[in-house]
Structure formats: C-alpha cells, structure tokens
N, C-alpha and C positions, 0 to 999 in steps of 0.2 A: 162246235159249229160244224155243220156238214159242208162239204166242198161245194155243193150246189148253192147253198146260201151264201158262201163266201164269194162265188163267181157272180151271183146276183147283185150283191152289194158292190162289188168292184165295178160292175156295169152301171149301177146307179151313180157312182161317184165319177167315173171317167167316161161314161158313154159306152154303148154297146161295142162299137168298132175299136175305140182306142183302148179299152180295158185289156183286151188280149195282147195288144202290142206292149202296153205298159208292163204287164205281168211278165212278159218275155224279155224286155229290154232294160228296164230300170233296176239297178242294184241298190240295195239298202244296207247301210253299215250295220244296222241292228240285226240283220239276217246274215252277218258275217260276209258281207259283200256279195251275197247271192241275190238273184232275182226272185220274185215271188214264185215263179214256176220251179226254179232250182231248189228253193227252200221246201216247197211242198213235196217235190220228188225225193228230197233227202229225208223226208219223214217228219218235218216240222209241222206241228198241228195247224190247221186252218185258222183256229182261234188266235194262236200266237202270231201267225203271219198277218192276220187282219189287224191285230193291235199294232204291229210294226207299221203297217200301211197308214193307219189312223194317226200315228205320231209323226209320220213323214209328210203328210199332206193334210189339207183342211177337209176333214170328213164331217158331214153334218151330224150333229149330236144324236139324232134319232137312229143313226146307223152304227154308232160306236158301241162297243161292249163295255 
C-alpha cells in the first residue's frame, strides 16, 4: 500500500482534519505503543500500520485489506 493511499483511507475513516491528529496522538499497542506516524517513521509498512488501525477502530469493510 502506498503512503498516499494510506493517508486517503485514514481521512475517510476519521475525517480530513481529525486524521492527522489521530495519527500523531493515538498510540496502538499493536504498533509497540507507537503512534501511526512513529510506526511509519520507524519503517513499519503502511499496509501493516493500516491493518493495526483497522483492528483498533471500526473501519468500513470496503476500506479494509
């Protein structure tokens, strides 16, 4: 998954304004207690991060992998 597609999906799920804040502020245990941004910066693939997001919140089926 490309990072642009990841960001688009995040915006669909959380809304354009809240998505950036959520990615920067919410830590996920599945990402070793890191935020989405921290995990991506550490080299975790966008696909793996997206799957963690999907498991942590209710993501519409059409957006899941």
